[in-house]
VOTORTI-524587 format. One record per atom (N, C-alpha, C): residue in one letter; y, z, x. Coordinates in steps of 0.1 Angstrom, whole numbers, plus 2048, in hexadecimal, padded with zeros to 3 digits. Atoms other than C-alpha are relative to their C-alpha. Example, Ala and Ser with C-alpha at 12.3 -4.5 7.8 and 13.67 -1.06 7.14 Angstrom:
A7F4800809 A7D384E87B A80C800809 S7F58007F7 S7F5847889 S80B8087F8 
# end
This chain:
M80680C806 M6316C775C M8047FE7F1 I7FC80180E I6406CD739 I80F7FC7FF N7F2804802 N6606BC72D N80880D7FD P7F87F4802 P67A6D7731 P8088017F3 H7F880080D H68D6CC712 H7F78057F5 I8097FB80B I66E6D46FD I7FE80F802 L8027F27FD L66A6F670E L80B8097FA T7F47F8805 T68D701701 T7FF8017F0 L8017FF80F L6826FB6DC L7F880C7FB K8077F5807 K6777166C4 K7F87F97F5 P80680680C P65F7106A7 P80A7FF7F5 S7F780280B S671703688 S80280E7F9 A7FD7F3806 A683721679 A7FA8017F2 T8057FF80D T679718656 T7F08017FF L80F7FE800 L65471465E L7FC80D806 K8037F37FA K654733674 K80180B7F6 I7FE7F4809 I66274A659 I7F57FF7F5 N80A80280B N64A73B63F N7F2806805 Q80C7FB7FB Q62C743655 Q80080F802 Y7FF7F17FE Y63976665D Y7FF8077F2 V8007FA80D V64076E638 V7F27FF7FA Q80E801805 Q61D76162E Q7F780A806 R8087F67F9 R60E778648 R80380E7FA L7FD7F3806 L62179663A L7FB8027F2 K8057FF80E K61778E617 K7F1802800 S80F7FE7FF S5F278B621 S7FD80E804 E8027F27FC E5F67AE62F E80480A7F5 G7FC7F780C G6027BB60D G80F8037FF E7F17FE801 E6287BA613 E8057F97F4 D7F980680C D63D7B35F4 D80D7F9805 I7F48077FA I654799604 I8057F67F6 I7FA80A808 I66C7845F0 I8047F580A H80080B7F6 H66B762602 H80C7F67FC F7F5809801 F68E753602 F8027F780C G7FE8067F3 G688744624 G7FB7F2802 F80780D7FE F67372461F F8047F77F4 G7FB80A80B G67F70560C G7F57F67FC Q80A809806 Q65F6F65FD Q8018007F1 S80080180F S6606E95DA S7F58087FA P80A7F7806 P64E7025C3 P7F87F87F5 F80680780B F6446E75AA F7F47F8804 P80C8087FD P6236D45A8 P8047F2803 V7FE80F7FE V6206B05B4 V7FD7FA7F2 P80380780D P623699595 P7F27FB800 E80E803802 E600693588 E7FD7F1803 R80280E7FE R60466D58A R7FF7FD80F L8018027F2 L6096705B0 L7F3805805 V80D7FA7FC V5EA6865B4 V7F57F67FC S80A80A804 S5D666C5A0 S8007F4809 E7FF80C7F8 E5E36505B5 E7FA80380E V8067FD7F3 V5D96625D6 V7F18007FE K80E800802 K5B66685C8 K7FA7F27FE G80580E803 G5B36445BC G8007F780C N8008087F4 N5BB6375DE N7FB80780D A8067F87F5 A5A86505F3 A7F67F7809 H8098097F9 H5906335FD H8087F780A C7F88097F7 C5AD62060E C80180680E S8007FB7F2 S5A7626633 S8067F780A S7FA8097F6 S5B7608643 S80E804805 Y7F37FE7FB Y5D560B659 Y80A7F67F8 L7F6808807 L5F45FF646 L80B7FC80A P7F58047F7 P6125ED655 P80980C804 S7F97F57FB S62660466B S80D8037F9 L7F37FE807 L6465FF657 L7FE8057F2 G8037FC80D G634607637 G7FC7F47F7 L80480B80A L6255F4619 L80C7F97FB R7F5808805 R63B5D860E R8038047F1 E7FE7FC80E E6365E35E9 E80880D7FF L7F97F3800 L6426065F1 L80E7FE804 R7F38027FB R6605FA604 R8097F97F5 E7F980680B E66A5E45E7 E80380A7F5 E7FE7F680B E6656015CE E80B809804 I7F67F77FB I67B6185E3 I80E7F97FF A7F4807800 A6965FD5E6 A8057FF7F1 H7FC80180E H6965F85C0 H80480E7FA F7FD7F3804 F69661E5BA F80E804804 L7F37FD7FB L6B56235D0 L80B7F87FA E7F6808807 E6C76075C0 E8038057F2 K7FF7FB80E K6C061459D K80680E7FF H7FC7F2802 H6C66395A3 H80B805809 Q7F57FC7F7 Q6DE63B5C0 Q80A7F6804 Q7F680B7FF Q6F261B5BD Q8007FA80E M8018067F3 M6E66105E0 M7FB7F27FF K80580E7FF K6E25EB5E7 K7F77FF80C V80A7FF7F5 V6C25EB5FC V7F67F47FF H80B80A7FF H6AB5CF607 H7F4806805 P80C7FA7FB P6875D760D P7FE80080F E8018007F2 E68A5CD631 E80780C807 Q7F97F47FB Q6A25EB636 Q7F880C7FF V8087F4803 V68760462A V7F580180A L80B7FD7F6 L670614644 L7F980C7FB I8087F5805 I65462C63B I7FB80880C G8057F77F5 G64A64A651 G7FA80D7FA P8067F4804 P63766B650 P80980B7FE G7F67F6803 G65367F641 G80D7FC806 S7F28037FB S67967B645 S80380780D K7FE7F87F4 K677695660 K7FD7F880D E8048087F5 E66467E677 E8097F3802 L7F780C7FF L67A66066E L80E804806 L7F47FB7FA L699675676 L7FF801810 F8027FE7F2 F68A67D698 F8007F2807 Q80180E7FA Q68265869F Q80E7FA801 T7F3806800 T6A664F696 T80980780B I7F87F97F6 I6B566A6AC I7FB7FB80E L8058067F4 L69E65D6C8 L8067F3804 L7FB80E7FE L6AB63A6C3 L80F7FF803 L7F28017FF L6D063F6C0 L80680780C E7FA7F97F4 E6E66476DE E80E8047FC G7F37FB803 G70565C6DB G80080F7FE S7FF7F2802 S71167F6D3 S7FF8027F1 F8037FD80E F70468D6B2 F80A80B7FA L7F77F6806 L71C69F69A L7FA8067F4 I8077F880B I70E6BA684 I8098097F9 P7F77F6807 P7236CC66A P7F980E7FF K8057F3801 K71F6F166B K7FB8037F2 G8077FF80D G7066FA64F G7F87F37FE S80980B801 S6EC6DF655 S7F2804803 W80E7FD7FE W6C66DD656 W7FC80380E V8047FA7F3 V6B56F0672 V7FB7F680A S8078087F6 S6A26D3682 S8087F5807 Y7F880B7F9 Y6BE6BB68B Y80380380E G7FD7FC7F2 G6C96CE6AA G7F4800809 P80C8017F7 P6A66D46B8 P7FB7F2803 Q80580E7FE Q69C6B06B3 Q8097F980A I7F68067F6 I6BC6A56C6 I7FD80680E Q8027FA7F3 Q6B56BE6E2 Q7F37FB806 A80D8057FB A6916B26E4 A8007F3808 V7FF80D7F9 V69C6906EF V80C80080A N7F67FE7F6 N6B669E707 N80E7F97FC K7F3806804 K6D56936F3 K80980C7FB D7F67F6803 D6F46A66E9 D8048007F1 F7FB7FF80D F7016B36C8 F80C80A800 V7F47F7802 V7226C36BD V8008057F1 V7FF7FA80D V7266DA69F V80E7FF7FB L7F2801806 L7446D1689 L80280B7F6 E7FD7F4808 E7556EE677 E8017FC7F1 T7FF80180F T7516F2651 T80480E7FB E7FB7F4806 E75E70D63A E7F98047F3 F8067FB80C F74F72361F F8087FB7F4 S7F780380B S76D71B609 S7FD7F27FB N80380E803 N7626F6609 N7F17FE7FF N80E801802 N73D6FE603 N7F97FB80D F8058057F3 F7376F6628 F7FE7F1801 K80080F7FF K73E6D1623 K80A7FC80B L7F88057F6 L74C6BD63F L80D7FA7FB N7F3805804 N7726B763C N8037F4809 P7FD80C7F8 P77C694646 P80A80280B E7F67FD7F6 E79A6A265A E7F980680C V8077FA7F4 V7826B6670 V7F87F4807 L80780B7FA L76D696676 L80A7F7807 E7F58087FA E78D68267D E80580680D D7FB7F97F4 D79A69C696 D7F67FF80C Y80A8017F6 Y77969C6A9 Y7FF7F2806 C80180D7FC C7766776AA C80C7FB808 T7F48047F9 T79A6726B6 T80080680E A8007F97F3 A79568C6D2 A7F57FB809 H80B8057F8 H77567B6DD H7FD7F27FD A80080E803 A77D6576D8 A7F77F8809 D8088087F6 D76A64C6F7 D7F18027FE E80E7FD802 E74865A6EA E7FA7F77F5 S80880680C S72E6486D4 S7FC80C7F8 K8027F5808 K72965F6B7 K7F77FD7F4 I80980280C I70F66469B I80280D7F8 L7FE7F5809 L71767A67D L7F38027F8 I80C7FD808 I6FA68C66C I8068077F3 L7FB7FA80D L702693647 L7F48027F7 N80B7FC809 N6EB6A462E N8058047F3 T7FC7FE80E T6F16A2609 T7F67FC7F6 P7FD7F2802 P6E66B45F3 P7FC80880D N8017FA7F3 N6E96CD610 N7F680B800 N8087F47FC N6D06E4620 N80780580C P8047F4808 P6D9701623 P80A8047F5 S7F67FB809 S6F770260C S7FF7FC7F1 G80180580D G6ED6EF5ED G80C7F87FC A7F4808803 A70E6DC5EF A7FD7F17FF V80180F802 V7116B75E4 V80D7FA802 Y7F38087FE Y72B69F5F1 Y8027F77F4 S7FD80980B S73C68D5D5 S8037F2806 G7FD80D7FB G7426685D7 G80E7FF807 E7F28007FA E76766E5DE E80080680E E8017FA7F3 E75E6855FB E7F97F780A L8078097F7 L74666D60A L8087F4804 Q7F780B7FD Q75F651607 Q80A80380A E7F77FB7F6 E77866561B E7FA80180E L8077FF7F3 L75F66D636 L7FC7F2805 A80480E7FC A754648636 A80C7F9807 K7F48067FA K77863E63E K80180480F V8007FB7F2 V77765365E V7F57FA808 C80B8067F9 C755647667 C8027F1804 K7FE80E7FD K75F623664 K80B7FE80A K7F58017F7 K780628677 K7FB80380E H8057FC7F2 H76D638695 H7F27FA803 D80C8077FD D74E622692 D7F4809802 L80B7F67FF L73563F68D L7F47FA7F9 Y80C800808 Y71163C684 Y7FF80C7F7 V8027F4809 V707653667 V7F18017FD I80E7FD804 I6E5663662 I8028087F3 S7FE7F980D S6E666C63D S7F38057FA D80C7FA805 D6CA684633 D8028037F1 E7FE7FF80F E6C768060D E7F38037F9 I80E7FD804 I6A468F609 I8008077F2 Y8007F980D Y6B06A45EA Y8087F97F6 S7F6808808 S6C46885D9 S7FE8027F1 Q80280080F Q6B468B5B6 Q7FF80F7FB I7FF7F2805 I6B66B25B6 I80E803800 L7F2800802 L6D96B15A9 L8048077F3 F7FC7F880B F6EA6CA592 F80D7FB7FA S7F5807805 S7016B3580 S7FD7FB7F2 D80280480E D7066AB55B D8007F17FE N7FF80F802 N70E686560 N7FA7F880B Q8068087F6 Q6FA67C57F Q7F2806802 T80E7FC7FD T6D567D588 T7FC7FE80F S8028017F2 S6D96745AD S80D802807 A7F47FE7F9 A6F167F5C7 A8067F3806 P7FA80C7FA P70A6655D5 P7FA7FF80E S8058037F2 S6FE6545F5 S80B7FB809 M7F68047F6 M713650614 M7FF7F1802 S80280E7FD S70562D618 S8087F77F6 V7F8808809 V7186215F9 V80E7FE805 F7F28017FB F73962860B F8007FB80E Y8008047F2 Y72E62062E Y7F37F9804 P80D8067FE P71160862D P7FD7FA80E E8018077F3 E7185F864F E7F880880A K8077F97F6 K70B615664 K7FA80D7FB T8067F4806 T6FB62F64D T7F17FE7FF F80E7FF801 F6D6637651 F7FD80B7F5 V8037F680B V6C8648631 V7F2804801 F80D7FA7FF F6AA65F630 F7FC8077F3 G8057FA80C G69566A613 G7F0802801 G80E7FE800 G671672609 G7FA8077F4 L8077FA80B L6576815F2 L8018107FF S8037F27FE S6596A55FE S8088097F6 K7F87F7808 K6766B45E9 K8007FC7F1 V7FF80580E V67C69F5CA V7F37FF7F9 F80D802806 F6576985C4 F7F780C803 A8087F47FD A64B6BA5D0 A7F47FE809 A80B8057F8 A6346A95E9 A80280180F G7FD7FE7F1 G63D6B860B G7F47FD808 G80C8027F8 G6196B7617 G7FB7F2800 Y80480E800 Y61669260F Y8057F980D R7FA8057F4 R62C68B62D R8037F1800 L7FB80E800 L63D66B623 L80F8007FE G7F2802801 G661663629 G8047F2801 F7FB80E7FD F67664462A F80E801806 M7F38017FB M69563963C M8057F27FD I7F980C803 I6AE61E634 I8097FC80C L7F88067F6 L6BC609650 L80D7FB7FA P7F4807804 P6E05FE64D P7FE7F1801 L80380E801 L6E05D9643 L8057F980C T7FB8077F4 T6F55D0661 T7F980480D Q8087FB7F5 Q6DC5E2678 Q7F27FC7FF L80E804802 L6BC5D066E L7F97FC80D K8068027F3 K6B85C7693 K7F880C805 L8077F47FB L6AD5EB698 L7F28017FA Q80D800806 Q68E5E4682 Q7F57FE80A A80A8037F6 A67B5D66A0 A7FE80D809 A8017F47F7 A6835F56B5 A7F880B7F8 F8077F6807 F67760C699 F7F17FC7FE H80E805802 H6585F7693 H7F880480D S8077FC7F4 S64F5FC6B8 S7FE80F801 L8027F2800 L6556216B6 L7F58057F7 F80A7FC80A F641625696 F7F27FD805 S80D8057FC S6246116A4 S7FA80780C E8057F97F4 E6226256C4 E80080F7FE T8007F2803 T6266476B3 T7F68047F5 F8087FC80B F61964D690 F7F87F47FA S80780C804 S60B62968A S8047FC7F1 A7FD80380E A60F62B664 A7FD80D7F7 V8037F5809 V610644647 V7F37FD7F8 A80D801806 A5EF64B636 A8017F77F3 S80180A80A S5E563061E S8008067F1 P7FF7FA80E P5DE6465FE P80D8057FD I7F27FA803 I600657602 I80A7F57FD Q7F780B802 Q612636604 Q7FE7FA7F2 H80380580E H60162A5E4 H80680A7F6 A7FB7F6809 A60B64B5D3 A8107FF800 A7F28017FF A62F6465DF A8057F47F8 I7FC80B809 I6316245CD I8018057F2 V7FF7FB80D V62A6365AD V80C80A7FF A7F57F6801 A6436525B5 A80E7F87FF Y7F3807801 Y6606395BB Y8017F57F5 S7FF80880C S65662459D S8088097F5 Y7F87F6808 Y66564458C Y7FD7FE7F1 E80480280E E65263E56C E80480D7F8 E7FA7F6809 E65B65454E E7FA80E803 S8067F37FE S641670555 S80580780D I7FB7FB7F3 I64D674579 I80E8047FF Q7F27FD802 Q67167356F Q80280D7F8 K8007F4808 K66B68E555 K7FC80C809 H8047F57F6 H65A6A3570 H80B804808 V7F47FD7F7 V6786A0587 V80B8077F8 T7F57FB808 T6916A656C T7FE80E7FB G8047F3803 G67F6C5560 G80180A80C S7FF7F87F4 S67D6D3583 S80E803804 V7F17FF7FD V6A26CD589 V80680A7F6 A7FA7F780A A6AB6DF569 A7FD80E803 V8047F27FC V6976FE573 V80780480C L7F97FC7F4 L6A66FE596 L80F8027FD N7F27FF803 N6C96F9588 N80380E7FA H7FE7F3806 H6C5718572 H7FE80C80A L8027F57F6 L6B772D58E L80C80180A A7F58007F7 A6D37225A5 A80C8077FA Q7F57FA807 Q6ED72C58C Q7FF80F7FF Y8037F2801 Y6DC74E587 Y80380780E V7FE7FB7F3 V6DC7545AD V80E801803 Y7F28007FD Y70074A5B1 Y80880B7F8 D7F87F7808 D70D75F594 D7FD80F804 E8047F37FD E6F977E59E E80680480E L7FB7FC7F2 L70377D5C3 L80F801801 T7F17FF7FF T7287755BE T80580C7F8 A7FC7F4807 A72A7915A5 A7FF80D809 A8027F57F6 A71E7A85C1 A8087FF80D E7F78027F4 E73979B5D9 E7F97FA80C I8078077F6 I71F7885ED I8047F2800 D7FB80E800 D72D7675F8 D7F47F67FD C80B809804 C71874A5EA C8077F27FE T7FB80E802 T71E7245EC T7FD7FC7F1 V80380580E V7207125CA V7F57F6801 P80C809800 P6FE7025C4 P8027F47F8 Q7FE80C807 Q7016DE5BC Q7F47F7800 G80D8087FF G6DE6D15C5 G7F780680A G80A7FA7F7 G6BF6D75DA G7FA80D7FA F8047F2804 F6B06FA5D9 F80480B809 Y7FA7F67F7 Y6C670E5F0 Y80E8047FC V7F27FC7FE V6E67225F2 V80180780D T7FC7F87F4 T6F7730610 T80780D7FC V7FA7F3805 V6FE75560B V80680780D G7F97F97F4 G71576B621 G80380E7FD F7FD7F2801 F71A790627 F80C804808 N7F47FD7F8 N73B78D63A N80980A7F9 N7F87F6807 N74C7A261F N7FC80E804 F8057F37FD F7377BF62C F7FF80280F K8028017F1 K73B7B8651 K80380E807 E7FD7F47FA E74C7D965A E7F580B7FF K80B7F7803 K7317EE64A K7F37FC808 L80C8057F8 L7167D865A L80180280F E7FE7FE7F2 E7257DC67C E7FD80F803 D8037F27FE D722802677 D7F1802801 K80E7FF800 K6FD7FC672 K7FA7F780C K8048087F4 K6FC7E6692 K7F97F37FB L80580D805 L6F47C767C L80B7F6801 E7F48087FD E70D7B068C E7FD7F1801 T80380E800 T6FA78F68C T7F77FC7F4 S80880480B S6E977A672 S7F1802802 Q80E7FE7FC Q6C877D685 Q7FC80F7FE A8037F2801 A6CA7A3686 A7FF8047F1 L8007FD80E L6D37A5661 L7F47FA7F8 A80C806806 A6B778D657 A7F4809802 T80C7F87FD T69E7A3669 T80180D7F8 Y7FE7F3808 Y6AD7C3658 Y7FC7FE7F1 L80380380F L6AB7B3635 L7F17FE7FE L80E802801 L6877A963B L7F880D801 Q8077F37FE Q67C7CB648 Q80380A7F6 E7FC7F4809 E6907E2631 E8007FC7F2 Y7FF80380E Y6947CE611 Y7F67F57FC K80B809803 K6767B6614 K8057F27FA V7FB80D804 V68C79760F V8027F780C A7FF8097F5 A688779626 A80B7F57FE L7F680A800 L6A776462D L8007FA80E L7FE8067F3 L6AE74C649 L80E802805 P7F37FD7FB P6CB75665F P8087F3803 G7F780B7FE G6E973F662 G8007FA80E I8008057F3 I6E573B687 I7F77F4801 D80980C800 D6C8723680 D8067F47FA F7FA80B807 F6E070E66C F80E7FD806 Y7F48037F7 Y6FB70B688 Y80C8097FD F7F57F6801 F71072967D F80080880D G8007F67F5 G71C741698 G7F880C7FD P80A7F4802 P70575F69E P80680B7F8 D7FA7F5807 D71F777690 D8067FC7F2 E7FD80480E E725763670 E7F58037F7 L80B7FA807 L711775657 L7FC7F87F3 F80480980B F705757642 F7F17FE802 F80F802801 F6E1750637 F7FD7F57F6 R80580980A R6CD736625 R7F78077F7 L8087FB80A L6BE741605 L7FA7F57F8 A80780B807 A6A372A5F6 A7FA8077F3 Y8047FA80D Y69E7335D1 Y7F47F97FA V80C807804 V67B7255CF V7F3809800 D80B7F7800 D6657445D0 D7FB8037F2 F8057FE80E F65573F5AD F7F67F67FE D80A80A804 D63972D59C D8067F57F9 G7F980C806 G64870B596 G7F87FA7F5 E80980780A E62A6FE582 E8028087F2 K7FE7F880D K62D71B568 K80E7FE7FA A7F2801805 A653718566 A8027F27FA L7FD80E805 L6536F2562 L7F87FE7F3 N80780180D N6386F4547 N8078077F5 A7F97F880B A64B70F534 A80D7F97FB Y7F4807804 Y66B6FA535 Y7FD7F37F9 S80280E805 S65D6D7530 S7F67FF7F5 T80A80180A T63F6DD51A T80280A7F4 K7FE7F580A K6466FE508 K80E8007FB K7F2801804 K66B6F6506 K80780E7FF E7FA7F37FF E67471A50F E80E7FE806 P7F28017FC P69A71E513 P80280580E L7FC7FC7F3 L6A9721536 L80B80B7FF D7F77F5801 D6B8744534 D7FB80A80A N8057F67F7 N6B5764547 N7F28067FD S80D7FC804 S69676D534 S7F67F7807 F80980A7FA F68674D541 F7FF80380F I8017FD7F2 I68F757565 I7F880C803 E8087F47FE E68177A561 E7F17FE7FE M80E803803 M66176C553 M7F97F780A Y80680A7F8 Y65B74E56A Y80580080E A7FC7FF7F2 A66E757589 A80480E804 P7FD7F17FE P66B77D58D P80380380E N7FD7FD7F2 N66C77B5B3 N80F7FD803 I7F28047FE I68E76A5B1 I80980C7FB V7F97F4806 V69B78759B V7FF80C80A K8037F57F8 K68B7A15B1 K8087FF80E G7F98027F4 G6997925D1 G80F8017FF I7F27FF802 I6BC78F5C4 I80480E7FD Q7FC7F2803 Q6BC7B25B7 Q7FF80980D R8017F97F3 R6B07BE5DA R80D7FD809 L7F48037F9 L6CE7AC5EA L80C8077FA K7F57F9806 K6E57BB5D1 K7FF80F803 G8027F27FD G6D67DD5D7 G80480380F F7FC7FF7F2 F6DC7D85FD F80F802801 T7F17FF7FF T7017D25F8 T80680C7F8 K7FC7F4808 K7047EE5DE K7FF80C809 N8027F57F7 N6F68065F8 N80B80080B L7F68017F6 L70F7F9612 L80E8057FA K7F37FB806 K72C7FF5F9 K80080F7FE E8017F1803 E7208225F0 E80180780D Q7FF7F97F3 Q71D82B615 Q80E7FF805 K7F18017FC K74181E61B K80880A7F7 L7F97F7808 L74D8335FD L7FE80E805 V8027F27FB V73D85360B V80780180D H7F88007F4 H74C84A62D H80F8037FE D7F27FF803 D76E84661E D80480E7FB Q7FD7F3806 Q76C86760B Q7FF80B80B L8017F77F5 L76287962B L80D7FF808 
# end
């Protein structure tokens, strides 16, 4: 009596590990939580005030979202991401995750997922009995999709309808596609008439000296690119559950189909949250300062993590945005095989049990089971204290700052370094024997 495609699904890997780690912590375990990607910072106070001030608003809102909010988002994207967006293209939903699912449900074709992509794309596709293919990426390129790989696949499968899923800034690698890289991918997409689902939920969490928002795929391929964003990451409001999607201007006919889906599923996003989102995307000075300060702290933490791990010969992607890096232990594969730790899942379990460090195994992000890559989320710290120290007290971002305000990050990195040091010392003893 149950849909068999749903029975094959597992609970979301990110939510599952968070619940498990929280349980271990409640039992007194000293766990460093690198497994869950929730912003550590507080919601900007202006948003909180706006929710409170509109708590009396109990009417159902339009299924596509408040007109004022859609206008504000269109203006925000034009100003900060150089996207030409009409309010009619903007649709509002209960988180970008739900909007992605609705889009996957609506579009027909084979979905293309670059290796090293967010955990939920594949399960959402499977849930509606559709197919996806994992496209190869390389550590040497920060696990970004090479246009030649896309071209080769599209040429070999010319008779298929295809939808590319792109995520930048990327979860799990922290990589950001440059405008030039997106332009080259856009050429292939246009040549082969692909739809593109562009997940840009981390766009303003960008570690760049001359940009405040990551480039958008829709600038280079507006004809068939769907863009997704929301409050959860940039504005630290994951629990508010508000996301937006941007329809391609040439595909406005799809608005009616989405309208029907929305009205028959979630009806509308909560009224107080939509009013708060209007304030968020107005991006007034206090909110912009909040985001800028948060990004500065994350940038410094990211660089610390990268420097420490690479110095210990642990592979680590170059962090360019978001709050993740992908780390790898393939340099220690021979010694790990001696310990029967031959898959990312087995090694993740070992690191949690023996070193009290929670990482998500690469298999959840479309890596092969024996590719020893993991997602590390460097957000296990008190974001409110850290942001206050940097923005209000003007404390400098140096290693002393990290030790003071992000001690779990330091502790976790040192545990991973200790793990690889033990592997090296065991190999040295083995070689001497």
